[in-house]
Residue frames as qw, qx, qy, qz and C-alpha x, y, z in Angstrom:
[[0.513, 0.084, 0.558, 0.647, 72.56, -175.38, 0.45],
 [0.237, 0.754, 0.120, -0.600, 72.08, -172.36, -1.77],
 [0.547, 0.299, 0.558, 0.547, 71.80, -172.14, -5.51],
 [0.112, 0.794, 0.126, -0.584, 72.03, -168.80, -7.22],
 [0.591, 0.396, 0.471, 0.521, 72.07, -167.62, -10.79],
 [0.092, -0.667, 0.023, 0.739, 73.01, -164.32, -12.34],
 [0.506, 0.509, 0.553, 0.423, 72.01, -162.82, -15.66],
 [0.109, -0.461, 0.040, 0.880, 72.92, -159.44, -17.13],
 [0.347, 0.615, 0.644, 0.294, 70.45, -157.80, -19.50],
 [0.156, 0.491, 0.169, 0.840, 69.63, -154.35, -20.80],
 [0.486, -0.729, -0.269, -0.399, 67.34, -153.96, -17.78],
 [0.313, -0.741, 0.481, -0.348, 70.17, -154.62, -15.30],
 [0.218, 0.286, -0.919, 0.164, 71.57, -157.51, -13.30],
 [0.793, -0.274, -0.110, -0.534, 69.11, -160.20, -12.27],
 [0.061, 0.325, -0.892, 0.310, 69.88, -162.60, -9.44],
 [0.802, -0.259, -0.272, -0.464, 67.80, -165.62, -8.42],
 [0.060, -0.407, 0.816, -0.407, 68.45, -167.31, -5.07],
 [0.828, -0.174, -0.369, -0.384, 67.10, -170.73, -4.09],
 [0.766, -0.116, -0.567, 0.280, 67.51, -172.60, -0.81],
 [0.579, -0.737, -0.230, 0.263, 69.22, -171.51, 2.38],
 [0.304, 0.787, -0.199, 0.498, 71.16, -168.25, 2.49],
 [0.697, -0.683, 0.187, -0.114, 73.33, -169.46, 5.35],
 [0.843, -0.320, 0.321, 0.291, 76.77, -170.68, 6.32],
 [0.472, -0.295, 0.482, 0.677, 79.49, -170.89, 3.67],
 [0.364, 0.575, 0.620, 0.390, 77.00, -170.10, 0.91],
 [0.057, -0.964, -0.189, 0.179, 76.74, -166.52, 2.16],
 [0.383, -0.639, 0.398, 0.535, 80.48, -166.03, 1.67],
 [0.464, 0.137, 0.709, 0.513, 80.32, -167.56, -1.82],
 [0.206, 0.805, 0.522, 0.195, 77.42, -165.36, -2.91],
 [0.215, -0.924, -0.020, 0.314, 79.03, -162.29, -1.33],
 [0.469, -0.392, 0.507, 0.608, 82.28, -162.88, -3.19],
 [0.355, 0.381, 0.682, 0.513, 80.49, -163.19, -6.55],
 [0.007, 0.908, 0.417, -0.030, 78.23, -160.20, -5.76],
 [0.293, -0.825, 0.136, 0.463, 81.19, -157.94, -4.95],
 [0.459, -0.158, 0.608, 0.629, 83.18, -159.03, -8.00],
 [0.263, 0.577, 0.656, 0.410, 80.28, -158.32, -10.36],
 [0.099, -0.941, -0.298, 0.123, 79.43, -155.01, -8.68],
 [0.433, -0.563, 0.273, 0.648, 83.04, -153.86, -9.12],
 [0.323, 0.074, 0.649, 0.685, 82.59, -154.12, -12.88],
 [0.125, -0.495, -0.515, -0.688, 79.12, -152.54, -13.02],
 [0.158, -0.205, -0.644, 0.720, 78.44, -150.62, -9.81],
 [0.296, 0.192, 0.089, -0.931, 75.62, -148.54, -11.27],
 [0.369, -0.098, -0.787, -0.486, 73.66, -151.36, -12.90],
 [0.687, -0.290, 0.112, -0.657, 70.22, -152.03, -11.46],
 [0.180, 0.165, -0.961, 0.129, 70.38, -155.23, -9.40],
 [0.737, -0.214, -0.072, -0.637, 67.17, -157.20, -8.90],
 [0.024, 0.256, -0.933, 0.251, 67.41, -160.00, -6.32],
 [0.727, -0.189, -0.389, -0.533, 64.70, -162.69, -6.47],
 [0.136, -0.322, 0.805, -0.479, 64.24, -164.24, -3.01],
 [0.762, -0.074, -0.092, -0.636, 61.04, -166.18, -3.76],
 [0.900, 0.041, -0.431, -0.040, 62.76, -169.57, -3.47],
 [0.185, 0.439, -0.660, 0.582, 64.80, -168.75, -0.35],
 [0.704, -0.422, -0.543, -0.175, 63.78, -170.97, 2.57],
 [0.677, -0.634, -0.199, 0.317, 66.10, -169.77, 5.35],
 [0.330, 0.767, -0.186, 0.518, 68.35, -166.77, 6.05],
 [0.700, -0.416, -0.355, 0.460, 70.91, -166.78, 8.87],
 [0.247, -0.872, -0.079, 0.416, 72.51, -163.70, 10.45],
 [0.377, -0.344, 0.490, 0.707, 75.37, -163.60, 7.91],
 [0.244, 0.440, 0.721, 0.477, 72.80, -163.85, 5.10],
 [0.084, -0.896, -0.416, 0.131, 70.89, -160.99, 6.66],
 [0.316, -0.711, 0.180, 0.602, 74.05, -158.86, 6.68],
 [0.347, -0.014, 0.650, 0.676, 74.75, -159.67, 3.03],
 [0.128, 0.695, 0.652, 0.273, 71.20, -158.67, 2.02],
 [0.197, -0.901, -0.186, 0.338, 71.66, -155.43, 3.93],
 [0.371, -0.447, 0.426, 0.693, 74.92, -154.81, 2.05],
 [0.281, 0.319, 0.727, 0.539, 73.16, -155.51, -1.25],
 [0.007, -0.860, -0.511, 0.003, 70.38, -153.09, -0.32],
 [0.292, -0.792, 0.057, 0.533, 72.94, -150.41, 0.55],
 [0.322, -0.219, 0.600, 0.699, 74.45, -150.91, -2.91],
 [0.382, 0.284, -0.188, -0.859, 71.06, -150.18, -4.46],
 [0.103, -0.069, -0.964, -0.236, 69.67, -153.70, -4.97],
 [0.627, -0.088, 0.009, -0.774, 65.93, -154.20, -5.27],
 [0.152, -0.097, 0.969, -0.168, 64.30, -157.37, -3.92],
 [0.657, -0.064, -0.384, -0.646, 61.41, -159.58, -4.98],
 [0.081, -0.094, 0.934, -0.336, 59.71, -162.06, -2.66],
 [0.543, -0.274, -0.556, -0.566, 56.44, -163.91, -2.13],
 [0.635, -0.419, -0.644, 0.085, 54.29, -164.75, 0.86],
 [0.421, -0.887, -0.115, -0.150, 54.00, -163.20, 4.28],
 [0.765, -0.470, 0.105, 0.427, 57.48, -164.17, 5.48],
 [0.558, 0.242, 0.264, 0.749, 59.16, -162.68, 2.44],
 [0.018, -0.825, -0.274, -0.495, 57.01, -159.56, 2.73],
 [0.585, -0.802, -0.048, 0.111, 58.13, -159.10, 6.33],
 [0.727, -0.201, 0.220, 0.619, 61.77, -159.49, 5.28],
 [0.379, 0.471, 0.340, 0.721, 61.39, -157.04, 2.40],
 [0.229, -0.903, -0.247, -0.268, 59.51, -154.51, 4.53],
 [0.642, -0.703, 0.063, 0.299, 62.35, -154.53, 7.05],
 [0.645, 0.023, 0.307, 0.700, 65.02, -154.28, 4.35],
 [0.208, 0.616, 0.358, 0.670, 63.28, -151.39, 2.62],
 [0.363, -0.878, -0.229, -0.211, 62.31, -149.68, 5.86],
 [0.316, 0.607, -0.483, 0.546, 65.84, -149.73, 7.24],
 [0.773, -0.584, -0.049, -0.243, 64.71, -151.46, 10.44],
 [0.068, 0.685, -0.677, 0.260, 67.73, -151.78, 12.71],
 [0.727, -0.252, 0.547, -0.329, 66.26, -154.93, 14.28],
 [0.357, -0.160, 0.887, 0.247, 66.77, -158.45, 13.05],
 [0.612, 0.365, -0.195, -0.674, 65.23, -159.23, 9.67],
 [0.107, 0.231, -0.959, -0.120, 66.20, -162.87, 9.68],
 [0.753, 0.014, 0.142, -0.642, 63.23, -165.13, 9.09],
 [0.299, -0.099, 0.947, 0.066, 62.81, -168.88, 9.17],
 [0.605, 0.268, -0.236, -0.712, 60.75, -169.96, 6.20],
 [0.230, -0.199, 0.952, -0.045, 60.60, -173.62, 7.17],
 [0.640, 0.370, 0.527, -0.419, 57.01, -174.16, 6.03],
 [0.542, 0.662, -0.315, -0.411, 58.23, -173.78, 2.46],
 [0.289, 0.410, -0.864, -0.035, 60.32, -176.91, 2.98],
 [0.766, -0.285, -0.503, -0.281, 57.58, -178.77, 4.83],
 [0.670, -0.721, 0.098, -0.147, 59.14, -178.03, 8.22],
 [0.901, -0.059, 0.035, 0.428, 62.60, -179.35, 7.28],
 [0.001, -0.967, 0.229, 0.108, 65.76, -177.31, 7.55]]
């Protein structure tokens, strides 16, 4: 399950994601992301990933799309840092990371 929130301010668009960026939730987030970006394509988009616990391949592709559209990402911990380094570095390899320890080993 994924929960996300969106807030527009003078500083840009702020997104906060919590839970698993996987399955049907990727499509839902992608649809909202694209709709909002159509109306303000040049607004700074800041994506907070600190509460994301799992990212599947489709979620990885969506984050890559967001990055290509100019989004900036915020994360915490080693796993998030690895993800963000690969997103910002343009690594062609997989950036998907299991962050199960954040959920106590549950997925």
